[in-house]
N, C-alpha and C positions, 0 to 999 in steps of 0.2 A: 074150634079154636077158642081159647080163653081170651087172648089179647089180639083183637083184630088189627091194631096198628103197631104191634110189637110191644115188648116189655121185658124187663129184667127183674131179677131178685124176687121171685115169688115167695110168699110167706103164707103158710096154711094156718088157719085158726085150729086150735087143738082138737075140736070135735069134727073137723073136716067139712063144716058147712059153709066155709067162706075161704077164698083165696085172695090175697092182696098182692099187688106188684107195683113196680115203678114203671110208668109209661115213658116213652121216648121224650115227651114234652115236659117231664118232671112231675106229672100228676101221680098221686097215690090213688090207685084204682082198686075197687072191691068188686068181686064176682061171687054171688051166692052159688052154692052147689047143692045138688040133691042126688039121690041114688046111692048105689053101692059100687064096689070095684068093677063089677060086670055091667052096670047100668048107670054110668056116670053122666050127669046132666048139668052143664054150667048154665047159670042164669045170665041176665044182661049185666054188662060191665057198667059201673057207675064211678065217676071220678069223685073222690071224697074231697080233695083239695089239691092245690098246686104247691109244689115245693121248688126249691132252688137247685135240687140235685139233678144231674144229667149223666147219662152214660152208664156203662157196665160197672165202673169202679165205684159208683155211688151205692151199689148193692151192699157193700160191707158197712155202710153207714145208715142202715135202715133195719129197725127191729120192731116187733109187735109183742104185746103180752099174749098169754095163752088164749084169752077170750077175745082178742083183737079189738078191745075197747080203748087201749092206749098204745101209742106209738112213740118211738124215739128216733129222731132224724138228726144226724150230725151234719154240720156244714161249716164252711169257713166263715168266721165272724170278723168284721173289720177290727183291726187291732186297736183303734182309737175309741171304740164303743165299749161301755161297761157291759158286763155279762150279768144277767139276773137269773138266779136259779130258784125256782119255786118248788118247795118240797111239801109232800102230803096235800097237794091241792084238792084231791078227790075227797079227802076227809071233811073238808069244809062244806062240800055240797053233796050230801049223801043221796 
């Protein structure tokens, strides 16, 4: 089993060496993988961080880049709070 406590919205890294999913508690979990189609071996699950997302519907609001180094998580923001968008943040810290 990949997700011992359940999970939704699995996302594969393009090279197939990692799978990420949303845990029931809102955690974004990473599981390294090795092997081939016939000899698949999942590693130990590690929670990368907690999100405010919950449930199956949250899966449509979770995306990763092909290398799984960056993620996009959408959620409801309080209407009274300003929204700050940071663009090209990775270019400032190569």
